[in-house]
C-alpha positions as CSV (number, residue, x, y, z in Angstrom):
1,M,-16.3,8.5,56.5
2,A,-14.7,11.7,55.4
3,A,-14.7,12.5,51.6
4,P,-11.3,12.2,49.9
5,P,-9.6,15.5,49.2
6,A,-10.3,17.2,45.9
7,H,-6.8,16.5,44.5
8,A,-7.2,12.8,45.3
9,R,-10.5,12.6,43.5
10,A,-9.0,14.5,40.5
11,G,-6.2,12.0,40.5
12,R,-8.7,9.2,40.0
13,V,-11.0,11.0,37.6
14,L,-8.5,12.6,35.3
15,P,-7.0,9.4,33.9
16,V,-10.5,8.2,33.0
17,I,-11.3,11.5,31.3
18,L,-8.0,11.4,29.4
19,A,-8.6,7.8,28.3
20,A,-12.1,8.7,27.1
21,I,-10.7,11.6,25.1
22,A,-8.2,9.3,23.5
23,V,-10.8,6.7,22.5
24,V,-13.0,9.4,20.9
25,V,-10.1,10.9,19.0
26,V,-8.9,7.6,17.6
27,L,-12.4,6.5,16.7
28,R,-12.9,9.8,14.8
29,E,-10.2,8.8,12.4
30,P,-11.2,7.4,8.9
31,P,-11.7,3.6,9.1
32,L,-8.7,2.9,6.8
33,L,-7.2,-0.6,6.7
34,G,-3.4,-0.7,6.5
35,S,-2.6,-2.7,3.4
36,S,0.3,-4.6,5.0
37,D,1.1,-4.9,8.7
38,E,-2.3,-4.0,10.1
39,A,-4.2,-6.3,7.7
40,W,-1.6,-9.0,8.1
41,H,-2.2,-9.5,11.8
42,L,-6.0,-8.9,11.6
43,Y,-6.3,-11.5,8.9
44,E,-4.2,-13.9,11.0
45,A,-6.7,-13.3,13.8
46,K,-9.5,-14.2,11.4
47,R,-7.7,-17.4,10.5
48,V,-7.4,-18.3,14.1
49,L,-11.1,-17.7,14.6
50,E,-11.7,-20.1,11.7
51,G,-9.8,-22.8,13.5
52,Q,-6.4,-22.6,11.8
53,T,-3.2,-23.2,13.7
54,F,-0.2,-20.9,14.1
55,Y,3.1,-22.0,12.5
56,T,1.4,-24.7,10.4
57,D,-1.7,-23.0,8.8
58,I,-0.4,-19.5,9.7
59,F,3.1,-18.3,9.6
60,D,4.5,-15.3,11.5
61,I,7.7,-14.4,13.2
62,I,6.1,-13.2,16.4
63,P,4.1,-15.1,19.1
64,P,0.3,-15.2,18.6
65,G,-0.8,-13.3,21.7
66,Y,-2.2,-10.3,19.9
67,Q,-3.9,-12.4,17.2
68,W,-5.5,-14.6,19.9
69,L,-6.8,-11.4,21.6
70,M,-8.2,-10.0,18.3
71,A,-9.7,-13.4,17.4
72,L,-11.6,-13.4,20.8
73,C,-12.8,-9.8,20.1
74,F,-13.9,-10.8,16.6
75,R,-15.9,-13.7,18.1
76,L,-17.5,-11.5,20.6
77,F,-18.2,-8.4,18.5
78,G,-17.9,-9.4,14.8
79,T,-15.0,-9.7,12.3
80,T,-15.1,-6.1,11.2
81,I,-12.9,-3.1,11.0
82,E,-15.1,-1.5,13.6
83,T,-14.1,-4.1,16.1
84,A,-10.4,-3.8,15.3
85,K,-10.5,0.0,15.5
86,T,-12.5,0.0,18.8
87,V,-10.1,-2.4,20.5
88,T,-7.2,-0.3,19.3
89,A,-8.8,2.9,20.5
90,V,-9.2,1.4,24.0
91,M,-5.5,0.5,23.9
92,H,-4.6,4.1,23.1
93,G,-6.9,5.3,25.8
94,L,-5.1,3.1,28.4
95,I,-1.7,4.3,27.1
96,V,-2.7,7.9,27.6
97,A,-4.0,7.2,31.0
98,L,-0.9,5.3,32.0
99,V,1.4,8.1,30.9
100,F,-0.6,10.5,33.0
101,V,-0.6,8.2,36.1
102,I,3.1,7.4,35.8
103,C,4.0,11.1,35.5
104,R,1.9,11.9,38.6
105,R,3.5,9.0,40.5
106,L,6.9,10.6,39.7
107,G,5.7,13.9,41.2
108,V,5.1,15.6,37.8
109,R,2.4,18.3,38.4
110,T,-0.9,17.9,36.7
111,A,-0.4,20.9,34.4
112,L,2.5,19.1,32.8
113,A,1.2,15.6,33.0
114,V,-1.9,16.3,31.0
115,P,-0.3,17.6,27.8
116,L,2.4,15.0,28.0
117,A,-0.2,12.2,28.1
118,L,-2.2,13.8,25.3
119,A,0.9,14.2,23.1
120,H,0.4,10.6,22.3
121,L,-2.6,11.5,20.2
122,A,-0.9,14.3,18.3
123,I,2.6,12.8,17.8
124,F,3.0,9.1,18.6
125,Q,-0.2,7.4,17.6
126,P,-0.4,9.2,14.2
127,A,3.0,7.7,13.3
128,W,1.3,4.3,13.2
129,P,-2.5,4.8,13.1
130,H,-3.2,1.1,12.8
131,A,-4.5,-1.8,14.8
132,S,-1.2,-3.5,15.7
133,P,0.5,-5.8,18.2
134,H,3.1,-3.0,18.5
135,W,0.6,-0.8,20.5
136,L,-0.4,-3.7,22.8
137,S,3.3,-4.1,23.5
138,T,3.6,-0.4,24.3
139,L,0.6,-0.6,26.7
140,L,2.2,-3.6,28.5
141,A,5.6,-1.9,28.7
142,L,4.0,1.1,30.4
143,A,2.1,-1.2,32.8
144,I,5.5,-2.9,33.7
145,L,7.1,0.5,34.2
146,L,4.3,1.6,36.6
147,T,4.7,-1.6,38.7
148,L,8.5,-1.1,38.9
149,L,8.1,2.5,40.0
150,D,5.6,1.6,42.7
151,R,7.5,0.2,45.6
152,R,4.5,-1.9,46.6
153,W,5.2,-4.3,43.8
154,T,8.8,-4.8,44.5
155,D,9.0,-4.5,48.3
156,R,7.4,-7.8,49.1
157,A,8.7,-10.8,47.3
158,S,5.4,-12.4,46.2
159,R,4.2,-9.1,44.6
160,A,7.1,-9.2,42.2
161,A,5.0,-11.8,40.3
162,L,2.9,-8.9,38.8
163,P,5.7,-7.3,36.8
164,G,6.7,-10.9,35.9
165,V,3.2,-11.7,34.6
166,L,3.1,-8.4,32.6
167,T,6.5,-9.2,31.1
168,G,5.3,-12.7,30.2
169,L,2.3,-11.1,28.4
170,L,4.7,-8.9,26.5
171,L,6.8,-11.9,25.5
172,A,3.6,-13.6,24.2
173,V,2.8,-10.6,22.0
174,Q,6.3,-9.5,20.7
175,H,9.2,-11.6,22.0
176,Q,11.7,-9.2,20.4
177,R,10.6,-6.4,22.7
178,G,9.7,-8.8,25.5
179,L,13.2,-10.4,25.8
180,V,14.9,-7.0,26.2
181,T,12.3,-5.8,28.6
182,A,12.6,-9.0,30.7
183,A,16.3,-8.5,31.0
184,G,15.7,-4.9,32.2
185,V,13.1,-6.0,34.7
186,L,15.3,-8.7,36.2
187,F,18.3,-6.3,36.3
188,L,16.2,-3.7,38.2
189,L,15.0,-6.2,40.8
190,A,18.5,-7.5,41.3
191,A,20.0,-4.0,41.6
192,E,17.3,-2.5,43.9
193,P,18.9,-3.5,47.2
194,F,22.2,-1.8,46.2
195,V,20.3,1.4,45.1
196,T,18.1,1.6,48.2
197,R,20.8,0.3,50.6
198,D,18.3,-2.4,51.6
199,R,20.4,-5.5,51.8
200,R,17.6,-8.0,51.9
201,S,18.1,-11.0,49.6
202,T,16.8,-10.5,46.0
203,R,16.5,-14.2,45.3
204,A,12.8,-14.5,46.4
205,R,11.7,-11.4,44.4
206,L,13.6,-12.6,41.3
207,A,12.1,-16.1,41.7
208,W,8.6,-14.7,42.0
209,C,9.1,-12.5,39.0
210,V,10.5,-15.3,36.9
211,A,7.6,-17.5,38.0
212,G,5.2,-14.8,36.9
213,M,6.8,-14.7,33.4
214,L,6.8,-18.5,33.1
215,A,3.1,-18.7,34.2
216,V,2.3,-16.9,30.9
217,V,5.1,-18.0,28.6
218,L,5.0,-21.8,29.3
219,P,1.3,-22.3,28.4
220,V,1.7,-20.2,25.2
221,V,4.8,-22.2,24.2
222,A,3.0,-25.5,25.1
223,V,0.0,-24.6,23.0
224,V,2.0,-23.5,19.9
225,I,4.3,-26.5,20.0
226,A,1.4,-28.9,20.5
227,G,-0.2,-27.4,17.4
228,A,2.8,-27.1,15.2
229,G,5.7,-29.0,16.6
230,G,9.0,-27.7,18.0
231,W,10.9,-27.2,14.7
232,P,8.4,-25.0,12.9
233,V,8.1,-22.8,16.1
234,L,11.9,-22.6,16.3
235,R,12.2,-21.6,12.7
236,A,9.5,-19.0,12.9
237,L,10.4,-17.3,16.2
238,V,14.2,-17.7,16.3
239,L,15.8,-18.6,13.0
240,Q,13.9,-16.4,10.6
241,P,14.1,-13.2,12.7
242,L,17.8,-13.8,13.3
243,F,18.9,-14.7,9.8
244,H,16.3,-13.3,7.4
245,Y,14.4,-10.3,8.8
246,G,17.4,-8.0,8.6
247,S,18.0,-8.8,4.9
248,V,14.9,-6.7,3.9
249,N,14.7,-4.3,6.9
250,R,17.7,-2.1,7.3
251,Y,16.7,1.3,8.5
252,R,18.7,4.2,10.1
253,W,17.6,5.8,13.4
254,G,14.5,7.9,12.7
255,Q,14.5,7.1,8.9
256,V,11.5,7.9,6.8
257,V,11.2,5.4,3.9
258,V,8.8,5.2,0.9
259,F,6.4,2.9,2.7
260,T,6.0,5.2,5.7
261,A,6.3,8.6,3.9
262,S,2.6,9.2,4.0
263,L,2.5,8.7,7.7
264,A,5.4,11.1,8.3
265,G,3.2,14.0,7.4
266,H,0.9,13.3,10.3
267,T,3.7,13.6,12.9
268,F,7.1,15.0,13.5
269,P,9.8,12.5,12.5
270,R,12.7,14.7,13.5
271,L,11.2,15.3,17.0
272,L,10.7,11.6,17.4
273,A,14.3,10.9,16.4
274,W,15.6,13.3,19.1
275,L,13.1,12.6,21.8
276,P,15.1,9.8,23.4
277,A,18.0,12.3,24.0
278,V,16.1,13.3,27.2
279,L,17.6,10.1,28.7
280,V,20.9,11.9,29.0
281,S,19.3,14.4,31.5
282,T,17.9,11.5,33.5
283,V,21.2,9.6,33.6
284,L,23.2,12.8,34.7
285,R,20.7,13.5,37.5
286,T,20.9,9.9,38.6
287,A,24.7,10.1,38.8
288,R,24.4,13.3,40.8
289,A,21.9,11.8,43.2
290,A,24.1,8.8,43.7
291,L,27.2,10.9,44.4
292,R,25.4,13.1,46.9
293,S,23.7,10.1,48.6
294,E,20.3,11.7,48.1
295,D,16.9,10.2,49.0
296,P,17.2,6.4,48.2
297,E,13.6,6.2,46.9
298,R,14.2,9.1,44.5
299,L,17.4,7.4,43.3
300,R,15.6,4.2,42.9
301,R,13.0,5.8,40.6
302,L,15.7,7.5,38.6
303,V,17.5,4.2,38.1
304,V,14.2,2.6,36.9
305,L,13.7,5.4,34.4
306,D,17.3,5.1,33.2
307,V,17.0,1.4,32.6
308,F,13.6,1.6,31.0
309,G,14.9,4.3,28.7
310,V,17.8,2.1,27.6
311,V,15.5,-0.9,27.3
312,S,13.1,1.1,25.1
313,I,15.8,2.1,22.7
314,A,17.3,-1.4,22.7
315,S,13.9,-3.0,22.0
316,I,13.5,-1.3,18.6
317,T,17.1,-1.5,17.3
318,Y,16.0,-4.2,14.9
319,L,14.1,-1.6,12.9
320,P,14.7,1.9,14.4
321,D,12.7,4.1,11.9
322,F,10.5,6.9,13.1
323,V,7.5,4.6,13.4
324,H,9.2,2.3,15.8
325,I,10.6,5.3,17.8
326,A,7.0,6.5,18.2
327,L,6.0,3.1,19.6
328,V,8.4,3.6,22.6
329,A,8.0,7.4,22.7
330,P,5.5,7.3,25.6
331,V,8.3,6.2,27.9
332,F,10.4,9.3,26.8
333,A,7.3,11.5,27.3
334,I,7.4,10.4,30.9
335,L,11.1,11.0,31.2
336,T,10.5,14.5,29.7
337,G,7.9,15.2,32.3
338,E,10.2,14.1,35.2
339,A,13.0,16.2,33.8
340,A,10.8,19.2,33.4
341,E,9.5,18.9,36.9
342,A,13.1,18.7,38.2
343,A,13.8,21.9,36.4
344,L,10.7,23.6,37.8
345,R,11.7,22.8,41.3
346,T,14.8,25.0,41.0
347,L,12.5,28.0,40.5
348,P,10.6,29.9,43.3
349,V,7.3,28.2,44.1
350,R,5.1,30.8,42.6
351,A,7.2,31.1,39.4
352,A,7.2,27.3,39.0
353,A,3.4,27.2,39.4
354,W,2.8,29.9,36.7
355,A,5.4,28.4,34.4
356,S,3.8,24.9,34.6
357,I,0.4,26.4,34.0
358,L,1.6,28.3,30.9
359,V,3.4,25.3,29.5
360,G,0.4,23.1,30.2
361,V,-2.1,25.4,28.5
362,A,0.2,25.9,25.5
363,G,0.8,22.1,25.3
364,V,-2.9,21.2,25.4
365,A,-3.6,23.9,22.8
366,A,-0.8,22.6,20.5
367,V,-2.1,19.0,20.9
368,A,-5.7,20.1,20.0
369,V,-4.4,21.9,16.9
370,Q,-2.4,19.0,15.7
371,V,-5.1,16.5,16.4
372,E,-7.6,18.6,14.4
373,R,-5.1,19.1,11.6
374,N,-4.5,15.3,11.3
375,A,-8.3,14.7,11.4
376,A,-8.8,17.1,8.5
377,R,-5.9,15.6,6.5
378,G,-7.3,12.1,7.1
379,R,-10.7,13.1,5.9
380,T,-9.1,14.5,2.7
381,E,-6.8,11.6,2.1
382,Y,-9.4,8.9,2.8
383,A,-12.5,10.6,1.5
384,L,-14.1,7.5,0.0
385,R,-16.1,4.9,1.9
386,H,-17.0,1.5,0.6
387,T,-18.9,-1.4,2.2
388,T,-16.8,-4.6,2.2
389,P,-17.1,-8.0,3.9
390,F,-14.9,-6.5,6.6
391,G,-17.2,-3.5,7.2
392,V,-17.2,0.1,5.9
393,V,-13.6,0.9,5.0
394,A,-12.1,4.2,4.0
395,F,-10.1,4.3,0.7
396,R,-7.8,6.8,-1.0
397,S,-9.0,6.3,-4.5
398,S,-11.8,4.8,-6.6
399,E,-9.2,2.5,-8.3
400,E,-8.6,0.7,-5.0
401,I,-12.3,0.1,-4.7
402,A,-12.3,-1.1,-8.3
403,L,-9.7,-3.7,-7.5
404,V,-11.7,-4.9,-4.5
405,E,-14.8,-5.1,-6.6
406,A,-13.0,-6.9,-9.5
407,I,-11.8,-9.6,-7.0
408,M,-15.3,-9.9,-5.6
409,A,-16.7,-10.4,-9.0
410,A,-14.0,-13.0,-9.9
411,M,-14.8,-14.9,-6.7
412,R,-18.4,-15.6,-7.8
413,D,-17.1,-18.5,-9.8
414,V,-14.8,-19.8,-7.1
415,P,-16.7,-21.9,-4.5
416,Q,-13.7,-21.8,-2.0
417,R,-13.0,-18.1,-2.6
418,T,-9.3,-19.0,-2.9
419,L,-6.9,-16.1,-3.8
420,F,-3.2,-15.8,-3.5
421,V,-1.7,-12.3,-3.1
422,Y,2.1,-12.0,-3.7
423,P,4.4,-11.0,-2.2
424,G,2.0,-9.2,0.2
425,Y,-1.2,-7.1,0.3
426,P,-3.1,-9.0,3.0
427,A,-5.8,-6.3,3.2
428,L,-7.3,-7.8,0.1
429,Y,-8.1,-11.1,1.9
430,L,-10.2,-9.1,4.5
431,L,-11.7,-6.7,2.0
432,T,-12.9,-9.5,-0.3
433,A,-13.5,-12.4,2.2
434,T,-11.1,-14.5,0.3
435,H,-8.9,-17.4,1.5
436,N,-5.1,-17.5,1.3
437,P,-4.2,-21.1,0.6
438,T,-0.7,-20.6,2.0
439,P,0.4,-19.9,5.6
440,H,2.1,-16.6,4.5
441,Q,0.7,-13.1,4.5
442,L,4.1,-11.9,3.3
443,L,6.4,-14.1,1.2
444,L,9.7,-12.9,-0.2
445,P,12.9,-14.7,-1.4
446,R,15.3,-13.1,1.0
447,Y,12.7,-12.8,3.9
448,N,11.6,-16.4,3.8
449,F,13.3,-19.8,3.6
450,P,13.7,-21.3,0.1
451,D,11.5,-24.3,1.0
452,Q,8.6,-21.9,1.9
453,L,8.7,-20.4,-1.6
454,E,8.8,-23.9,-3.1
455,A,5.8,-24.9,-0.9
456,A,3.8,-21.9,-2.1
457,I,4.5,-22.8,-5.8
458,A,3.4,-26.4,-5.0
459,T,0.2,-25.1,-3.6
460,L,-0.5,-23.0,-6.6
461,E,0.0,-26.1,-8.8
462,R,-1.9,-28.5,-6.6
463,I,-5.2,-26.7,-6.0
464,P,-4.8,-25.0,-8.6
465,V,-5.4,-21.4,-7.3
466,P,-7.7,-19.7,-9.9
467,Y,-6.7,-16.0,-9.2
468,V,-3.5,-14.3,-8.1
469,V,-2.8,-10.7,-7.2
470,L,0.8,-9.5,-7.9
471,V,2.3,-6.4,-6.3
472,A,5.1,-6.0,-8.9
473,K,7.0,-3.2,-7.2
474,L,8.0,-5.6,-4.4
475,I,9.2,-8.4,-6.7
476,G,12.7,-8.9,-7.9
477,R,13.7,-10.1,-11.3
478,D,14.9,-13.6,-10.2
479,D,11.8,-14.3,-8.1
480,P,10.7,-18.0,-8.6
481,I,7.0,-17.4,-7.7
482,F,6.8,-14.4,-10.1
483,A,8.2,-16.6,-12.8
484,Y,5.6,-19.3,-12.1
485,V,2.7,-16.8,-12.0
486,R,3.8,-15.1,-15.3
487,A,3.9,-18.5,-17.0
488,H,0.6,-19.8,-15.8
489,Y,-1.6,-16.7,-15.3
490,E,-2.9,-13.9,-17.5
491,D,-3.9,-10.3,-16.7
492,V,-7.4,-9.3,-15.8
493,D,-8.1,-5.7,-16.9
494,V,-8.9,-3.5,-13.9
495,P,-8.6,0.1,-15.2
496,G,-6.2,2.2,-13.1
497,A,-5.9,-0.3,-10.3
498,E,-2.2,-1.1,-10.9
499,A,-1.2,2.6,-11.2
500,A,-3.1,3.4,-8.0
501,T,-2.3,0.4,-5.8
502,G,0.7,-1.3,-7.5
503,A,-1.3,-4.5,-7.7
504,K,-2.7,-6.4,-10.6
505,L,-5.2,-9.2,-10.8
506,L,-4.4,-12.3,-12.8
507,R,-6.4,-15.4,-13.7
508,R,-5.1,-18.9,-14.3
509,K,-4.9,-19.4,-18.1
510,A,-7.0,-22.6,-18.1
511,I,-9.9,-20.7,-16.5
512,R,-12.4,-18.7,-18.5
513,P,-15.5,-16.9,-17.3
514,G,-18.7,-18.8,-17.9
């Protein structure tokens, strides 16, 4: 059998190399633990591993797909930050590889596809350098895009089940992104015959795609309803996101807020805000291709890119800050590559080749510089290492470590290691191996239902919970839980901790050491 040509071998090897580079780059980062969202979902995964049930013992407003995956990884490899970061690094490796593969599938030359894929490590991933269900959603969205661009997965009816299954997995991880993506997928399958002038019926393909989605979604829904009941699931996944989430999360497109300001310095928020504008170029070229009756396959791919661009924007409108734009930015990196390739094809062949090489070399060099700059900044910002029950974690300040150690010391007299952190600093549960007696990793008057606040107060009274951590800067004056805690708890002196972390440790007034 003849050996495959060199370019074919390179096409198979390069994605693996790029993925490996991404894994190494991400694992070189300081093992920091995001105090809020990252720890929130990782602690939920730990609770799942301990046998607790979603929407009764654990409350969240997204499906539990990511938490189930992380719980499995914790079981296999240990409940540590090393496991979480390694799994996340693999996700980023796959994202980088998929961006490259999709670019090449669109005809983008290798010299352009490589820096576009690696840009993820310099611009997109640093905007949210955490283990997060968001990145799993990004990975699944790219996998869906690849199947839709590859005619093999839409040409035969039964094969349309694959994009359906992938969409079902996305729905099981983040239904707010999954629902928008599902609408886009079904629209593309329905519109394909009109784009390609292939008048075969779309019913079978749509049926297979929907069947693929339901094959994932129905078992997940059945499991969570069996564990919690229909009403708690409905409240968590539908009512609270619709009526409460927006009351505390109202951001403008590309906005940098105080909670994400430290991340903005590791990326380019203004570039991220404008990156989706490349969709205008793709839409205009789609219109021209349709008016000129150009190659139906090329038109089909342009339509897929158009719809996926719109879907990507629509899927983050619930919170369109620069972080969430970064989460969908790989799609727009692909659109940028396709637009750049279209521009190069207007040049003479030799000029286009040299231009792509120069741009590619400059792009890789710029990525390398930014990656190293971020690595140096990370080493400076998170210079301290401390061994915790969750592994060796990087910290900004000694005061953060002092807070962790103070909680650990307090827990020596608490057999159940019960701690309540309000309104949210879930990293402390992982860093101190403590147990949250409520289902909530974040609890706020406007964010949660009133009865959830009342239930938390009842829990504090019933147990009673011996220690509480308050993050005062997140608490309003009329907060009922704050009022209860101030009446029943007293401060524990941890020098400098509140100034450095915004959190203070309190002890129930009836409890005294010894």
